[in-house]
N, C-alpha and C positions, 0 to 999 in steps of 0.2 A: 693211469696217467692223470695228473691233476690238471684238467682242462681249464679250470677257473684261474690257474696261475699263469697260463700262457698269454702272451701279448697278442693284440689284434693281428700284428704282422705274422706271428707264428701260426695262428689259427688260419690266416689266409693262405699260407703255404700248404698246410695240411689239407684244406678243403677246396683249393683252387680247381681241382679236377671236377668238382660237382657243378661248376658253372654259377654257383651262388656268390662267388667272389670275383672281383675284377682286379687283376694286377695286385693281388695280395691285400686289397682294401675292402672291408666288409660294407655291404649296402645297408644303411641304417634308415629305418622309416622316420620320416619327419614331416611336419606340416609347415608349409611355406606361405608367405604373403609378399606383397610388394610395398616399397616405400611410396607414399602418395603425397601429392601437394594439397594442402587444405588451409583454409582460413581458420586459425586457432585463436580464440580469445585469451587474453592475459587477464586474470582476475584474482581478487582476494575475497575470502569468505569469512562470514561471521554469523553467529546465532542471533536472530532477531525476534521481535515480538510484533504481532500485527496490532495496530491501533486504529480506532475509528477516526475518520476524517474530521467529524464533529460529533459531539455527544452532549445531549441536553436532557436534564431532568425537568419534566414539565410540572409546573406548580400553578396553583390558582392565584390570581391577583384580586380576588374578591371573596367575600364570605357568602355562604349559602349551602343549600342542600343540592346534591347531585341528582338530577332528575333523569339524565340519559347518559349512556355510554355508547359512543358511536363508532367504535373500532373493535377489531378482534386482536388478540395478542399475537405478536409476530407479523403484523400486517405492514405492507409497504405503504407509506403515506407521503403526501406532498405537502410542502409548506402552505399553510392556510387551511388544510383539511380540519374539519371539526372533530374533536376527540370526545369532549365532555360537554354537557349542558348543565349549568347551575340554574336553579330556579330564578327566572328573570323578573317575577312579578313585583317584588319590593323595589327593584331598581327602576322598573317601568313607572311605578307610582311616584317615585322621587322625580323622575323626568317630567311627568305630567304636572306635578306641583310647580316645578321650576318654570315650565312653559307658561302656566297660568299666572305666575307672579310677574313674568315679563309682560304678558298681555295687560295685566292690571296697571303696571307702571307705564306702559306705552299709552294707555287711555288717560292716565293722570297727566302725562307729559303733553299730550295733545291739548287738554283743557288749559294747562298752565301756559302753553305757548300762545293760545288765543288770548288769554288774559294779558300776557306780556305785550302782544301786538296792540291791544286796546289801550293799555297804560302808556305805550309809546306815543300813540296819537293824542291822548289827553294831556300828556306832559307838555306839549307845545302850546296848548290853549290855557294852561294854568288850572285845569280841573283835576289834575293828579300831581301828587308831590313826587319829588325825585326819590325820596326814601321808599315810597310804595313801589315805584318802578324798579329800584335796585333790589328790593326784597323779592319781587316777582321774578326778576332775572335770576336771582340765586336759587329760587325754587325750581325753575326750569333746569338749571345746571345740576341740581341735586337729583332730579328725576332722570336726567340723561345718564348720570353716574350709576343710578340704581338699575337702569336697563342694562348697562355693561356688566354689572354684578350678576344680574339675572342670566345674561347670556353665558357668562363664565360657569354659573351653576348648571345651566343646561348642557354645556359642553362636558362638564365633569360627570353629570348624570348619564349622558350618552356613552361616555367612555366606560363607566362602570357597568352599564347595561351591555356594552359590547364585550366586556370581560367575562360575562356569564357564558359566552361561547368560548370554551377553551380550545384553542386551535394549535396545530403542529407548527412550531417555529421554523423547522428545517425539513428538507426531504430526508427520508431515512426509514428505518425499520423499528417498529415499536417492540418493547420488551414486555415483561409481565405486568399486568394491571395491578397497581398497588392499592387502589381505593375503589370500592364497589358502589354501584348505584344505591342511592338512599342515604349515604353518609353525609354528615354536615361537615364542611371544611371551612377553615379560616385562613386567610392570607397570611396573618401574622405568625402562624405556626410553621409555615414553610414546608408543608407536607408534599412530598413527591407523589404525583399521581401515576406517572408512567415515564419511562426513559425512552429516548429516541436516539439511535446511532446511525450516522451516515456512513455507509460502507461502499458506496460507489461515487467517487473514488475512495481509496483507503491508504493508510500509511503502514510502512514497516520500519520500525526503529531498531537499529543494530549498532554494534561497536566493532572497531577494528584497532589493531595495534598502532601506536603513535608513529611507528617507523614508516607507515604507508601514507601519512598525511601529506607530505610534500608532493608525492606523485599524484595523489587524488586531487589536490588543489590545482596542480598544473594542468591536468587533463580536464578537470571540470571547468576551468576558465575558457577552454576552447569550445566545449559543447557539453550539455548535460550527459553525465555518464549513465549507461544502462545498468539496471539492477534486475537480476532474476531471483525469484523466490522459489525455493525447492522444499519438498517435504523432508521428513526426518530421515528418509532412506537416501537422501542426496541424489536421487535419480529422477523422481517425479517432479516435473516442473509445474508449479502452480500458476505463476503469472509473471509477466515482465513489466517493468516500470522504469523510472529514472530517478537519479539522486536529486533531492530537493533541499537538503539541509546538511551543512557541515557545521557542527556546533562551534561556539566561539571560544571554547577552552578544552584542554585535555584533562581527563580525570587523573589527578596525581596519585590516587590510591591504587589504580589499576594500570595506568599508563596506556589508556585507550582513548580514542576519540569517538564521540557519539555522532551517528549519521542517521538520516531519515530519507526514505525513498517513497515516492508516490506511485500508486498503481490504479489503473482504471477500474479493475475488478468487475468488469461487466458480467462475468459468469459467476461471481460471488464465490470463487474458490478460496479467497482469503477471508478469514473471520476474526473479528476483534478478540484479542487475548491468545490467539494461536501462536505457537512457537514455530518458526521457519528457519531455514538456512538461506541467508541473503548472500548472493554472489555479485559483487561489484566488478564490472568489466572495465579495466583500466585502458586497454588498447586491444588491437587485433593484429596478430602476425599473419600477413597475407602470403599465400603460396608457401607456407612452411612445409619442410620435409617431415613427414610423420611416418611412424611405424607402429604396429600394435605394441602395446605396453609390455606384453610378455615376451616380446622378441629381444628385449634389452636384458643382458646379463651383467652381473657385477663381479669383477675379479680383483686381484691384488693391484692391478695397474689401473683400475677404474672401470667404467662401463664399456661394454663391447657387444657386438652382434655377430652372427654368422651370415656371411654373404654367400649366395649360391652361384657358382660359376656355370658357364654353358655346358660343361661336361658333368654336371650334377655333383661336383665336389664342392666343399665349403671352405671358406677362408675366414679366419678370425680377424675382426676389424674393430679397432677402438673407435668409439663415438663420443661426441659431446651432447649430453642431454640438456636441453634448455628448460624444458618443463614437461611434466607428465600429468594428464588429467583425462577423465572420461574414457579410459581404456586405450589411450594413445600416448606415445612419447614424441615430443618435438625434438628433432635432431639438428644440432647446429653445424656439425661437421662429421665426416666419416662415411656418410651414406648419401647417395644422390637419388633424385626422383626416378622411380621405375626399377631400382635395384631390388632383386628378389632376396628376401631374408627368411631365415628359419624362425618360425613362430612357436612351434612346439617340438619337443624331442631333442633340444640342443644340449641337454645335460650329458648325452652320450657322444657328442661330437668332438672333433679335434681338427686342426688344420689338415686339409687333404682328404678328410673322410668323404666317402661317397654316400649320397642319400637317395632314398626313394620317396618322392613327394607324395604324401597321402592327402586326401580330402576328408575333412571330418564328416562322419556319418550323420545324416539328418535324423532327428527323432520323428516319431509318427506325428506328433503335434505340429512340429515345424514344417514337416513335409506337407501336411494338409493345409 
C-alpha cells in the first residue's frame, strides 16, 4: 500500500487504534510562542561614515630648530598641552633688544620732558624763544611715539617667543609624528608636525532616500531624533546619539539627503573613518502587538499565522504586518496580545490540525 499517497484523514482512521491519533487528526510537533506587547521603534537605516568632531593639522608659526618633542604618538592631549619646543634663544634675544630700546627711549623722553618744562618757564620771562619751546615739545612727542613703537616690538617679540612652544589647539588624540626632533622648520613652508582629532564627541555622516525627508523634518522639529550606530553585522550596537544636521539640499544625482548625527563616544567605540550602519529612529509604537518573525507565513492571500486554540488545534488567521525588524513582526490586526502562535513547524499544519507543543532544546553553552 502506498502510505505516502494517503491523506492525513485516511492515515488517522488506519492508526486511530494506536492512540497516537485523536479523532482522525495527527498530532504534529510544533514550537509555540505568544503575542506580546512591546514598544517598537520605527526607523530608517543608511550606511554612514564616522567623522572626527574636529580635526587639526598642527603647524609651526615660527622658524627654528625643534629641540623637544613632548608627546607620544596616539596620546590623549588637552587644549594648551605643549607638543613641540622650537629653539627659543633667537627670539629671546630679539625680545631683550626690544626691551632695551624701550628703556633707552624712556630715558631720552624723561630728559626731553625736563627740558620742555624748563623752556616753558623761561618762555614767560623772555629768556627762551617760542620756536625753541615748540621744537622741544615736538621732540617729546617723537620720543613718546618711539616708546609706543618699542612696546609694539616687544609685544611682537613676546608673541614669537610664545610661538616657540607649539601647543595643542584642541582636545583630542594625536596621530603619527611627522617631524622629528632636530629638524629645522619654517612657518612659510606650512609643514604639518602632527594631526589631532577630537573623537569625544564624534560625528556619523550618512544619507537616506529623499522620500523620508518630510517625516524626518516633522519629527525633528518636535525633538532631536535618536540615532543608533551599528556594526557591519547590523546586530552589534556601537553607540547612540542624536540627529544634529539635515543638509540644506538633496543630492540630485542620487536622490538622497545628507544627515549628520552626534555621539558622546565616551567609550571610543566609534573611530574616524569607520563605516557603520546608522539607524534613525523616527517614532516609537507603544504597546504594539508583536510575534516572532518566523511565526508569520506568506500565502496567496497575504500574510498569516497559526493560532493555537485551547484544545491544541490550530487556526489559520490572516494578519496585517506593519513592520518587521530585529527578529519580531509588528501586527496591525489579526492577533491580540497573549494569543499563542506557532513559531516553528507550521509548514506541516492546516486548519484543525492538532499539535504537540515542543520546547527548543538548550545547547550546552546556553544551558551553562
